[in-house]
C-alpha positions as CSV (number, residue, x, y, z in Angstrom):
1,M,18.1,32.1,-42.7
2,L,17.3,31.2,-39.1
3,T,16.2,27.7,-38.3
4,T,14.8,26.4,-35.0
5,A,16.2,23.3,-33.5
6,P,13.7,20.4,-33.5
7,R,12.2,19.8,-30.1
8,R,13.5,16.7,-28.4
9,R,10.8,14.2,-27.7
10,P,10.7,13.0,-24.1
11,K,11.9,9.5,-23.5
12,P,9.2,6.9,-23.2
13,V,8.2,5.6,-19.8
14,D,8.8,2.0,-18.7
15,K,6.1,0.1,-20.4
16,T,6.7,-3.0,-18.3
17,L,5.7,-1.4,-15.1
18,L,2.7,0.2,-16.7
19,T,1.6,-3.0,-18.2
20,I,1.9,-4.9,-14.9
21,M,-0.1,-2.2,-13.1
22,A,-2.8,-2.4,-15.8
23,M,-3.0,-6.2,-15.4
24,L,-3.3,-5.9,-11.6
25,M,-6.1,-3.3,-12.0
26,M,-8.1,-5.4,-14.4
27,L,-7.8,-8.5,-12.2
28,G,-8.8,-6.2,-9.3
29,L,-11.9,-5.0,-11.0
30,L,-12.9,-8.5,-11.9
31,T,-12.5,-9.7,-8.4
32,L,-14.3,-6.7,-6.9
33,F,-17.2,-7.4,-9.2
34,S,-17.3,-11.0,-8.0
35,A,-17.1,-9.9,-4.3
36,T,-19.9,-7.4,-4.5
37,Y,-22.4,-8.2,-7.3
38,Y,-24.6,-10.2,-4.8
39,K,-25.8,-6.9,-3.4
40,A,-28.3,-6.8,-6.3
41,Q,-30.3,-9.4,-4.4
42,D,-31.3,-6.7,-1.9
43,G,-32.4,-4.3,-4.6
44,G,-29.0,-2.7,-4.9
45,D,-26.9,-1.9,-7.9
46,P,-24.7,-5.0,-8.7
47,L,-22.0,-2.7,-10.2
48,S,-22.1,0.0,-7.5
49,E,-18.6,-0.8,-6.1
50,V,-17.2,-1.4,-9.5
51,K,-18.5,2.0,-10.7
52,K,-16.9,3.7,-7.7
53,Q,-13.6,2.0,-8.4
54,L,-13.7,2.9,-12.0
55,F,-14.3,6.5,-11.1
56,G,-11.2,6.3,-8.8
57,A,-9.3,4.7,-11.6
58,A,-10.3,7.6,-13.9
59,V,-9.2,10.2,-11.4
60,G,-6.0,8.2,-10.8
61,A,-5.3,8.0,-14.6
62,V,-5.5,11.8,-14.8
63,A,-3.3,12.2,-11.7
64,M,-0.8,9.6,-13.1
65,A,-0.7,11.5,-16.4
66,I,0.3,14.6,-14.5
67,T,2.9,13.1,-12.2
68,C,4.3,11.1,-15.1
69,R,5.1,14.5,-16.8
70,V,6.3,16.5,-13.8
71,P,10.1,16.1,-13.4
72,Y,10.6,13.9,-10.4
73,V,13.2,16.3,-9.0
74,F,10.2,18.6,-8.2
75,W,9.2,16.1,-5.4
76,G,12.6,16.5,-3.8
77,R,12.3,20.3,-3.2
78,R,12.4,21.1,0.4
79,K,9.1,23.1,0.3
80,V,7.3,20.3,-1.4
81,V,8.5,17.7,1.1
82,V,7.9,19.8,4.2
83,G,4.5,20.8,2.9
84,G,3.5,17.2,2.3
85,V,4.7,16.2,5.8
86,L,2.9,19.0,7.5
87,L,-0.3,18.4,5.5
88,S,-0.1,14.7,6.6
89,F,0.4,15.7,10.2
90,L,-2.6,18.0,10.1
91,L,-4.9,15.5,8.5
92,L,-3.8,12.8,10.9
93,L,-4.6,15.1,13.8
94,L,-8.0,16.0,12.4
95,V,-9.0,12.4,11.9
96,A,-8.3,11.8,15.6
97,I,-10.8,14.5,16.7
98,P,-14.3,13.1,17.5
99,G,-16.9,14.6,15.2
100,I,-14.4,15.3,12.5
101,G,-12.8,11.9,11.9
102,T,-15.3,9.2,10.9
103,S,-15.3,6.1,13.1
104,I,-16.1,2.7,11.6
105,N,-15.9,-0.6,13.6
106,G,-14.1,1.2,16.5
107,S,-11.4,2.7,14.3
108,R,-11.3,6.4,13.5
109,R,-9.3,6.4,10.2
110,W,-11.4,8.4,7.7
111,L,-12.1,12.0,6.9
112,T,-15.3,12.6,5.0
113,L,-15.7,15.5,2.5
114,G,-19.3,15.4,1.1
115,P,-19.7,12.1,-0.8
116,L,-16.0,11.3,-0.6
117,S,-14.1,9.7,2.2
118,F,-10.4,8.9,2.5
119,Q,-7.8,7.8,4.9
120,P,-5.1,10.4,5.7
121,G,-2.8,7.5,6.3
122,E,-2.8,6.8,2.6
123,L,-1.3,10.3,1.9
124,A,1.1,10.0,4.9
125,K,2.6,6.8,3.5
126,Y,3.9,8.6,0.4
127,A,4.8,11.8,2.3
128,A,7.1,9.6,4.4
129,V,8.7,8.2,1.3
130,L,9.3,11.7,-0.1
131,F,10.8,12.8,3.2
132,M,13.1,9.7,3.5
133,A,14.3,10.0,-0.1
134,M,15.2,13.7,0.2
135,T,16.7,13.4,3.7
136,L,18.8,10.3,2.9
137,T,20.1,12.0,-0.2
138,V,21.1,15.1,1.7
139,R,22.7,13.4,4.7
140,G,25.0,11.3,2.6
141,K,27.5,9.2,4.6
142,K,26.0,10.2,7.9
143,V,23.6,7.4,7.5
144,E,26.4,5.0,8.5
145,K,26.1,6.3,12.1
146,L,23.2,5.1,14.3
147,W,22.6,8.0,16.8
148,T,23.5,10.9,14.6
149,G,22.7,9.5,11.2
150,I,19.8,6.9,11.2
151,L,17.7,7.8,14.2
152,P,17.2,11.5,13.4
153,V,16.0,10.5,9.9
154,L,13.4,8.2,11.4
155,I,11.8,10.9,13.6
156,V,9.2,12.0,11.1
157,P,8.1,8.5,10.1
158,G,8.1,7.7,13.9
159,I,5.7,10.6,14.5
160,M,3.5,9.4,11.7
161,F,3.6,5.9,13.2
162,L,2.4,7.2,16.6
163,L,-0.4,9.3,15.1
164,I,-1.7,6.5,12.9
165,L,-1.4,4.0,15.8
166,E,-3.9,6.1,17.7
167,Q,-6.6,5.4,15.1
168,P,-5.8,2.5,15.7
169,N,-4.2,1.2,12.5
170,L,-1.1,-0.8,13.3
171,S,-0.8,-2.2,9.8
172,T,-0.5,1.2,8.0
173,A,1.7,2.6,10.7
174,G,4.0,-0.5,10.6
175,T,4.2,-0.3,6.8
176,I,5.6,3.2,7.0
177,I,8.3,2.1,9.5
178,I,9.2,-1.0,7.5
179,V,9.6,0.9,4.2
180,S,11.5,3.7,5.9
181,V,14.0,1.3,7.4
182,L,14.3,-0.5,4.1
183,M,15.2,2.8,2.4
184,V,17.8,3.5,5.1
185,M,19.3,0.0,4.4
186,L,19.3,0.7,0.7
187,R,21.2,4.0,1.3
188,G,24.0,2.0,2.9
189,A,23.4,1.7,6.6
190,K,25.4,-0.9,8.5
191,W,23.9,-4.3,9.0
192,R,24.5,-4.3,12.8
193,H,22.5,-1.0,13.0
194,M,19.7,-2.6,11.0
195,L,19.7,-5.7,13.2
196,L,19.5,-3.5,16.3
197,L,16.6,-1.5,14.8
198,G,14.8,-4.7,13.8
199,T,15.1,-6.2,17.2
200,G,13.9,-3.0,18.8
201,G,10.9,-2.8,16.4
202,L,9.9,-6.4,17.1
203,A,10.1,-5.7,20.8
204,V,7.9,-2.6,20.5
205,G,5.5,-4.5,18.3
206,A,5.2,-7.4,20.7
207,Y,4.5,-5.1,23.6
208,Y,1.9,-3.2,21.7
209,A,0.2,-6.4,20.5
210,W,0.1,-7.7,24.1
211,S,-0.8,-4.5,25.9
212,A,-4.5,-4.5,25.1
213,E,-6.9,-7.4,25.5
214,Y,-8.5,-7.2,22.0
215,R,-5.1,-7.1,20.3
216,R,-4.0,-10.0,22.5
217,E,-7.0,-12.0,21.5
218,R,-6.5,-11.2,17.8
219,L,-2.9,-12.4,18.1
220,L,-3.9,-15.6,19.8
221,S,-6.7,-16.2,17.2
222,F,-4.1,-15.9,14.4
223,T,-2.3,-19.0,15.8
224,D,-5.4,-21.1,15.8
225,P,-8.4,-19.3,14.2
226,F,-10.8,-22.2,14.3
227,A,-10.4,-22.5,18.1
228,K,-11.8,-18.9,18.3
229,M,-14.2,-19.1,15.3
230,S,-17.0,-17.5,17.3
231,D,-15.0,-14.4,18.1
232,E,-11.7,-13.0,16.9
233,G,-10.9,-15.9,14.7
234,Y,-14.1,-15.8,12.7
235,Q,-12.9,-13.7,9.7
236,L,-9.7,-15.6,9.2
237,S,-11.5,-18.9,9.6
238,Q,-13.9,-17.9,6.9
239,S,-11.0,-16.8,4.7
240,L,-9.3,-20.1,5.0
241,I,-12.5,-21.9,4.2
242,A,-12.7,-19.8,1.0
243,F,-9.2,-20.9,0.0
244,G,-10.0,-24.5,0.8
245,S,-13.2,-24.3,-1.3
246,G,-11.4,-22.9,-4.3
247,G,-9.0,-25.8,-4.6
248,L,-6.6,-25.7,-7.5
249,F,-8.5,-23.8,-10.2
250,G,-11.4,-22.3,-8.2
251,M,-15.2,-22.4,-8.3
252,G,-15.4,-19.9,-11.2
253,L,-16.0,-16.2,-11.4
254,G,-18.8,-15.2,-9.0
255,Q,-19.4,-18.8,-7.9
256,G,-17.8,-18.5,-4.5
257,R,-20.1,-18.7,-1.5
258,Q,-18.1,-17.0,1.3
259,K,-19.2,-13.5,0.3
260,Y,-22.8,-14.3,1.1
261,A,-22.8,-13.1,4.7
262,Y,-20.0,-15.5,5.7
263,L,-16.8,-13.5,5.1
264,P,-17.0,-10.0,6.5
265,Y,-16.0,-7.2,4.1
266,P,-15.0,-9.4,1.2
267,E,-14.5,-6.3,-1.0
268,S,-11.8,-4.7,1.1
269,D,-9.2,-6.2,3.4
270,F,-10.0,-9.9,2.6
271,I,-10.6,-9.6,-1.1
272,F,-7.7,-11.9,-1.7
273,A,-9.8,-14.7,-0.3
274,I,-12.3,-14.1,-3.1
275,V,-9.4,-14.6,-5.5
276,G,-8.7,-17.9,-3.8
277,E,-12.3,-19.2,-3.9
278,D,-13.2,-18.1,-7.4
279,F,-9.8,-18.7,-9.2
280,G,-8.2,-21.2,-6.9
281,L,-4.5,-21.7,-6.2
282,A,-3.7,-20.9,-9.8
283,G,-5.3,-17.5,-9.5
284,C,-3.6,-16.7,-6.2
285,V,-0.2,-17.6,-7.7
286,A,-0.9,-15.4,-10.7
287,V,-1.7,-12.4,-8.5
288,I,1.4,-13.1,-6.3
289,L,3.6,-13.3,-9.4
290,L,2.2,-10.1,-10.8
291,F,3.0,-8.2,-7.6
292,L,6.5,-9.8,-7.6
293,A,6.9,-8.6,-11.2
294,F,5.7,-5.1,-10.2
295,L,8.3,-5.1,-7.4
296,F,11.1,-6.2,-9.7
297,A,10.2,-3.8,-12.5
298,G,10.1,-0.9,-10.0
299,M,13.4,-1.8,-8.4
300,R,15.0,-2.2,-11.8
301,I,14.0,1.5,-12.5
302,A,15.5,2.4,-9.2
303,L,18.8,0.6,-9.9
304,K,19.0,2.1,-13.4
305,C,18.5,5.7,-12.2
306,D,21.8,7.5,-12.0
307,D,20.4,10.0,-9.5
308,L,20.4,9.0,-5.8
309,F,17.2,10.8,-5.0
310,G,15.4,9.2,-8.0
311,C,16.7,5.8,-7.0
312,L,15.5,6.1,-3.4
313,L,12.1,7.6,-4.4
314,S,11.4,4.9,-6.9
315,A,12.4,2.1,-4.5
316,G,10.4,3.7,-1.7
317,I,7.2,4.0,-3.7
318,V,7.4,0.6,-5.2
319,G,8.4,-0.9,-1.8
320,M,5.4,0.8,-0.1
321,I,2.9,-0.8,-2.6
322,S,4.6,-4.2,-2.5
323,V,5.1,-4.4,1.2
324,Q,1.4,-3.5,1.7
325,A,0.4,-6.2,-0.8
326,F,2.4,-9.0,0.7
327,I,1.3,-8.1,4.3
328,N,-2.3,-8.2,3.1
329,M,-1.9,-11.5,1.4
330,G,0.0,-12.9,4.4
331,V,-2.8,-11.9,6.7
332,V,-5.6,-13.4,4.5
333,V,-3.8,-16.8,4.2
334,G,-3.1,-16.9,8.0
335,V,0.7,-16.4,7.8
336,L,0.5,-13.0,9.6
337,P,-1.7,-11.7,12.4
338,T,-5.0,-10.2,11.3
339,T,-4.8,-6.5,10.5
340,G,-6.9,-4.1,8.4
341,L,-4.8,-3.3,5.4
342,P,-6.2,-3.2,1.8
343,L,-4.8,-5.0,-1.1
344,P,-3.4,-2.4,-3.6
345,F,-5.3,-2.3,-7.0
346,F,-7.9,-4.8,-5.7
347,S,-9.6,-3.6,-2.5
348,A,-12.5,-1.2,-2.9
349,G,-11.5,2.4,-2.3
350,G,-11.4,4.9,-5.2
351,T,-9.4,7.5,-3.3
352,S,-6.7,5.0,-2.3
353,L,-6.5,3.7,-5.8
354,S,-6.1,7.3,-7.2
355,I,-3.3,8.1,-4.8
356,T,-1.5,4.8,-5.6
357,M,-1.7,5.5,-9.3
358,A,-0.4,9.0,-8.9
359,A,2.6,7.6,-7.0
360,V,3.2,5.1,-9.8
361,G,3.2,8.0,-12.2
362,I,6.2,9.4,-10.3
363,V,8.1,6.1,-10.8
364,L,7.2,6.2,-14.5
365,N,8.7,9.7,-14.7
366,I,11.9,8.5,-13.0
367,S,12.1,5.7,-15.7
368,R,12.3,8.5,-18.3
369,S,15.6,9.6,-16.8
370,C,17.3,6.2,-16.9
371,T,20.4,6.4,-19.1
372,T,20.2,2.7,-19.7
373,N,17.4,1.3,-21.9
374,L,14.9,-0.5,-19.7
375,M,13.2,-2.4,-22.5
């Protein structure tokens, strides 16, 4: 009598990373509500932004369920990687064309498709991670050489950097380069080469920041925002006032005042200031600790993965989300120059949230392949 072998159940995903992401999203929705409910005073829907974010979260949950089940090696296929890079290049070129790309506040970063709009830079970030993970895996020991190993690998992220810089969007462009270099370092590049690249990157960044008057003014305002409160330092000054008003435990959910026409765009780039005003230092520390926990949980998956491509891919995705988060928080508290970079899981933007959740799904799939128990 023939018997069929029982089907092997797939290994469970890393519940730690999933739980941390869920906690960040819940805090993000709570903060977004606090930052936007005041719109009801003008006859608007107090939950409009929250509803959009929930829709993005629903789409992201479906996307994450799919990417969590697709074997991560699929993303390392040459056709998939090349297709993702070419699509990113095409979208970045389209967004630069007047009449196609949508311009807001002097920056052309968005493509609009009916009621939906998204930033091609969000897709380009993870296309760059896929490219770096695949290429660094294939090149092997060549990465120990600077001219023939490291620099050729950085050509594609470099092109993305230049295309995004034209929007202009230095923060997103810089994040791509930072994470790409970190992945090269993780692969085993020599420290002297990393030091040389870091010095060169700082020199290019300084030249770019000083080459245009508005960027120069923004950089100077970062050093003393209250001295330029009527101009470039206004947003950062209002952000610091929000943190000062929050004190140790905050003014309470929805009780902060800076969102009432004082702090520009409290629902997007400076939403962390709402955390500081409503929940105080305690709330800010809790958010920072959650992002640190997210970083450590993701890097643990990378280190436990026996496959080099899976290790680099997990580290790249988690690194991209974490670097963006810490740059955003550094900007909002005045540690870094002001740039327009959203806070993952918090800032309004359903499309960005969906893409981020789909990327986390890939990391969760990688966690299934770890031979060592993560729990």
